[in-house]
C-alpha positions as CSV (number, residue, x, y, z in Angstrom):
1,M,71.3,189.9,122.8
2,G,69.5,187.3,120.7
3,R,71.0,188.6,117.4
4,I,74.5,188.6,118.9
5,F,74.1,185.0,120.1
6,E,72.9,183.9,116.7
7,K,75.9,185.6,115.0
8,R,78.3,183.9,117.4
9,K,76.6,180.5,116.8
10,H,76.7,181.0,113.0
11,K,80.5,181.8,113.2
12,M,81.1,178.8,115.5
13,F,79.3,176.4,113.1
14,A,81.1,177.9,110.1
15,R,84.5,177.4,111.9
16,F,83.6,173.8,112.8
17,A,82.5,173.1,109.2
18,K,85.7,174.5,107.8
19,M,87.8,172.4,110.3
20,S,85.8,169.3,109.4
21,M,86.4,169.8,105.7
22,A,90.2,170.3,106.3
23,F,90.3,167.1,108.4
24,N,88.5,165.1,105.7
25,R,90.8,166.4,103.0
26,V,93.9,165.4,105.0
27,R,92.4,162.1,105.9
28,R,92.0,161.3,102.2
29,E,95.6,162.4,101.6
30,I,96.7,160.0,104.2
31,E,94.7,157.1,102.8
32,I,95.9,157.7,99.3
33,A,99.6,157.8,100.5
34,V,99.3,154.6,102.5
35,K,97.6,152.7,99.7
36,A,100.3,153.8,97.3
37,S,103.5,153.2,99.4
38,G,102.6,151.7,102.8
39,P,102.0,152.9,106.4
40,D,105.6,153.7,107.4
41,P,106.2,157.5,107.1
42,Q,110.0,156.8,107.2
43,T,109.9,155.2,103.8
44,N,106.8,157.0,102.5
45,S,107.5,160.6,101.7
46,R,103.9,161.2,100.5
47,L,102.6,160.0,103.9
48,R,105.1,162.3,105.7
49,M,103.7,165.2,103.7
50,A,100.1,164.3,104.6
51,M,101.0,164.0,108.3
52,Q,102.7,167.4,108.2
53,N,99.6,168.8,106.7
54,A,97.5,167.1,109.4
55,K,99.6,168.8,112.0
56,A,99.2,172.2,110.2
57,V,95.4,172.0,110.6
58,N,95.6,170.7,114.2
59,M,94.2,167.3,113.3
60,P,94.3,165.1,116.5
61,K,96.9,162.3,116.4
62,D,94.3,159.6,117.1
63,R,92.5,160.6,113.9
64,V,95.8,160.5,111.9
65,D,96.5,157.0,113.3
66,A,93.0,155.8,112.5
67,A,93.3,157.0,108.9
68,I,96.6,155.1,108.5
69,K,95.1,152.0,110.1
70,R,92.0,152.1,107.9
71,A,94.0,152.5,104.7
72,S,96.3,149.6,105.8
73,E,93.3,147.2,106.0
74,K,93.1,144.9,102.9
75,D,89.3,145.1,102.8
76,T,89.1,148.8,102.1
77,S,89.2,150.1,98.5
78,G,90.4,153.6,99.6
79,Y,90.4,156.7,97.5
80,Q,92.0,157.5,94.1
81,E,93.2,160.8,92.9
82,I,91.6,162.2,89.7
83,V,92.5,165.5,88.1
84,Y,89.7,167.3,86.2
85,E,90.2,170.1,83.7
86,G,87.8,172.7,82.6
87,I,87.1,176.2,81.4
88,G,85.5,178.8,83.8
89,P,83.8,182.0,83.0
90,H,85.7,184.4,80.7
91,G,88.0,181.6,79.5
92,I,89.8,181.0,82.8
93,S,91.6,177.6,82.9
94,V,90.7,175.5,86.0
95,M,92.4,172.4,87.4
96,V,90.5,170.4,90.0
97,L,92.3,167.8,92.1
98,S,89.9,165.3,93.6
99,A,90.2,162.3,96.0
100,T,87.2,159.9,95.5
101,D,85.9,156.5,96.2
102,N,83.2,156.9,93.6
103,P,84.5,158.4,90.3
104,N,81.1,158.3,88.7
105,R,79.6,160.4,91.4
106,T,82.5,162.8,91.4
107,V,82.6,163.5,87.7
108,A,78.9,164.1,87.6
109,N,79.2,166.6,90.5
110,I,82.2,168.4,88.9
111,R,80.4,168.7,85.6
112,H,77.3,170.1,87.4
113,H,79.4,172.6,89.3
114,F,81.1,173.8,86.1
115,K,77.8,174.2,84.3
116,K,76.1,176.0,87.2
117,G,79.2,178.3,87.5
118,G,79.1,179.3,83.9
119,G,81.9,177.1,82.7
120,S,82.4,173.6,81.2
121,L,84.2,170.5,82.1
122,G,86.9,169.6,79.5
123,N,88.9,166.5,78.5
124,S,92.2,165.5,79.9
125,G,94.9,167.8,78.6
126,S,92.5,170.6,77.6
127,V,94.0,173.2,79.9
128,A,96.9,171.4,81.7
129,F,99.4,173.0,79.3
130,N,98.7,176.3,81.1
131,F,100.1,174.9,84.3
132,E,103.3,173.4,85.8
133,H,103.0,170.6,88.3
134,K,105.3,171.6,91.2
135,G,106.0,170.8,94.8
136,L,105.7,173.6,97.4
137,F,107.3,173.4,100.9
138,K,106.6,176.0,103.6
139,I,109.2,176.3,106.4
140,S,109.9,178.8,109.2
141,K,112.3,181.5,108.2
142,A,113.8,181.4,111.6
143,A,114.6,177.7,111.3
144,A,116.2,178.1,107.9
145,G,119.3,180.0,108.9
146,D,120.8,182.1,106.1
147,P,118.2,182.0,103.2
148,E,120.8,182.7,100.5
149,E,123.0,179.8,101.8
150,L,119.9,177.5,102.0
151,E,118.9,178.5,98.4
152,L,122.3,177.5,97.1
153,E,122.2,174.2,99.0
154,L,118.8,173.3,97.6
155,I,119.7,173.8,94.0
156,D,121.1,170.3,93.6
157,A,117.8,168.9,95.0
158,G,115.9,170.6,92.1
159,L,115.1,174.0,93.5
160,D,113.1,176.1,91.1
161,E,112.4,179.1,93.2
162,M,112.4,180.3,96.8
163,D,110.5,183.3,98.1
164,G,109.0,184.3,101.4
165,D,107.9,186.9,103.9
166,D,108.9,188.0,107.4
167,E,107.9,184.7,108.9
168,F,108.0,181.9,106.3
169,L,110.0,180.7,103.3
170,Y,108.3,179.0,100.3
171,I,110.3,176.5,98.4
172,Y,109.2,175.4,94.9
173,C,110.5,172.4,92.9
174,P,109.4,170.4,89.8
175,F,107.0,167.5,90.5
176,E,109.8,165.0,89.7
177,S,112.1,166.5,92.4
178,Y,109.5,166.5,95.1
179,G,110.8,163.4,97.0
180,I,114.5,164.4,97.0
181,M,113.6,168.0,97.9
182,Q,111.6,166.8,100.9
183,K,114.4,164.5,102.1
184,T,117.0,167.2,101.6
185,I,115.1,169.7,103.7
186,E,114.5,167.1,106.4
187,D,118.1,166.0,106.4
188,K,119.1,169.5,107.2
189,G,117.0,169.3,110.4
190,I,114.4,171.9,109.2
191,E,110.8,171.1,110.0
192,V,108.5,171.3,107.0
193,L,105.3,173.1,108.2
194,T,103.2,172.2,105.1
195,A,104.0,170.5,101.9
196,E,101.9,170.0,98.8
197,L,101.9,169.4,95.1
198,Q,100.3,172.3,93.2
199,Y,99.5,173.3,89.6
200,I,101.1,176.7,89.1
201,P,99.9,178.7,86.1
202,T,102.5,179.6,83.4
203,N,100.4,182.6,82.4
204,Y,97.7,184.6,84.1
205,K,94.5,186.2,82.7
206,E,93.4,189.6,84.0
207,L,89.7,190.1,84.6
208,T,87.5,193.0,85.8
209,E,86.3,192.9,89.4
210,E,82.8,191.8,88.2
211,Q,84.3,189.0,86.1
212,Q,86.5,187.9,89.0
213,T,83.3,187.6,91.1
214,E,81.8,185.2,88.6
215,V,84.9,183.0,88.5
216,N,85.1,183.0,92.3
217,E,81.5,181.7,92.5
218,L,82.6,178.7,90.4
219,I,85.7,178.1,92.5
220,D,83.5,178.2,95.7
221,L,81.1,175.6,94.2
222,L,84.1,173.3,93.4
223,E,85.9,173.8,96.7
224,E,82.7,173.0,98.7
225,D,82.4,169.6,97.1
226,E,83.4,166.9,99.5
227,D,85.4,165.0,96.9
228,V,87.5,168.0,95.9
229,Q,91.0,168.5,97.5
230,S,92.2,171.6,95.7
231,V,91.3,174.0,92.9
232,Y,93.8,175.8,90.7
233,H,93.2,178.5,88.1
234,N,95.0,181.1,86.1
235,M,93.0,184.2,87.1
236,Q,95.3,187.1,88.0
């Protein structure tokens, strides 16, 4: 009985830790968006994106409102986004998106993670050419109507690609078309379930299972850092 209780307690703590990390990442998204373009989601597409992501991770509304209020206060410096580039084990290209209020701390930590994980932190532009910066929107397939018709309607908004499964559709567009794509989807009355900007690899590198494990160990180190928002790589 004691072992079962300990396992359940461990799973509970792990679940809370994961939820706390998700909340913190969304909170930083909100603060960056507000600092950039103001606290009104009607005129701030980046803030609408962050609020949608908050809803997706079940972040309470009072926490969302508190993050918006905090970022609106003039005496807070807020977070800044910094993208780091590096090489992981076996030549894998890695892009790390961070949100930090202390860049010196963050770059030192990121460099340490790369070194510990068998890789090395690079300079700006060292691996970015292996990725395309794109927007990704997730919507309900049921809410989209006819997917083929929707695809045709989104071409003028900059649609690159649309794919999906039995439940959801995933809409990709260039970084430059992110705002107009978001508005086009919203104007059609379709709820965006999640929205984000991603770095999509233009080519992938195949590794053995053992090599993949080594790369995943580095990715885990990076993703566990409190300043890291997202990690992208070109491992197949």
